[in-house]
N, C-alpha and C positions, 0 to 999 in steps of 0.2 A: 503831088505830095501833100499840098494843103488840103485838098478835097478828101484825100484818103484819111488824114488824121481826124478831120471833123466827122467824116462818115463813121470811123471807128469808135470815137467817143460817144456819138449819138446812139449807136447800137448797143451801148452798155446800159442805157436807161431802161428800166423795167417796163415802162409804159410805151416804148417804141417798138412797133412791129417791123417796120422796114424804113430804109432811107435810100432815096434815089438822088443821084448827083447830076446836075446839068453844069458841066465844066465851062461851057461857052458863056453862060449867063451868071456863073458863080452863085448858083442857087441849089438848095436842097429841098426835096419834097419828102416830108416825114409823115408816115402813116402810124397813127396811135393804135395800140391794141384795144380791141373792143372790151368794154367793161372796166377799163382802167381810167384813172383821172390823171391827165397829163399835168406836169408841173413845169410851166413855162420858165420859171426862175431857175430851176435846175438845168433845163435845157440850155438856157443862156449861160449859166455857169460852166457847163461842160465845154461849150464853144469857146468861152474866154480862157478856160484852163488849157485849151489846145493852142492858145495864142492868137485867137481871132475874136471878132465881135459880130453881133447880130445887127444887120442893117435894116431889115424888115422882118416881121413875123406875121404872116398871113395865116389865118386859121379858117378852115371850113367847118361850120357848125350847123346843126339842124335845129330849126325853130318851129314851134307849133302855135300859130296864131298869137305870137308874142307882141304885145303892145310896147313900143319903144318910143323914146323921145330923148332930147338932149338932157344929160345928167340923170337919166333913169338908171337905177341899179336893179339887176336881176341875178338870180342864181341859175346857172346853166349847167346841169349835170354835175353839181357840186363845186362849180367854179363861179366865184363872184365876179360879175362884169358890170362895168359902168360905161354907158354909151356917151360919147363925146362928139360934138359937132355933127349931129344927125337930125333929120327932120322927124317930126312925129309921124308914126306909121305903124302898121301891123305887118310883121314879117312871118313868113312860113317857108318851110322847106330848107334846103341847104343854102347858106349864105356865106360869102367870103368876108371875114372881118379882119381888120388890122389892129394889132396890139400897139397902142400908142404910149406906153409907159416909157420912162427914161431907160436908156440902154437897149431898147428894142427897136429903135430907129435912129436916124441921124439927129444930132443936136439941133439943127435948124428945124427939122420937122417936129421934134419934141416941143420946141419953143412955140411953134404955130399952134399946136394942140393945147399947150398950157394956157394960151390966151383965150381958148374957147370955153374954159370953165373956171369959175372962181372957187371950186370945191377943194378943200384941204386934202382930201384923199388922193387927188391927182398928184400932189407933190410927194406924198409919203408912200403911196401904193397900198395903204392899209385903211380899212374902214374907220371912219371917225364920226363925230357928231353930225356932220353934213349928210351922212348916209342913212340917217334915221335908224340906227341899230340900238338894240336894247343894252342898257348898262347892267351887265351881270358879272363884272370882274373877270370875264374870260379874256384870253389873249386876243389881241387885235387880229382880225381876219384879213387876209390878202384880198385885194380887189384889183382886177386887171381892167385897164381903161382901153376901150376899143371904139372903132368907128367902122362904118360900112363904106 
């Protein structure tokens, strides 16, 4: 019953192509529609509205010779991401990244990652002065914090 309600709400999201459920491991594999920008906050909200929480959100993303390091910010297909607790490296191809923002993992795991960066954006989830963004009076942009 639990898995059916989560599966049903996830399929209502415009950017979700399909959802597969692994009942034994209490896990959902979500495939996003090509050409759409997934909204991880909306995905989390739908799960919460169904009466559940997100314990981990792993995302497979494609990188093309991307230089990363701890506290580096990049834009990946329209989504702002900030790497936390990673070694300096160049990544290419499909990589599995973990979203480490609050409410996307356990409180204990969140605390561990919050100690890995002093940047204010980790606490708020929105780009701030620490992100080296231009001051143009536009609304704060969402930034997702991830690790490999």
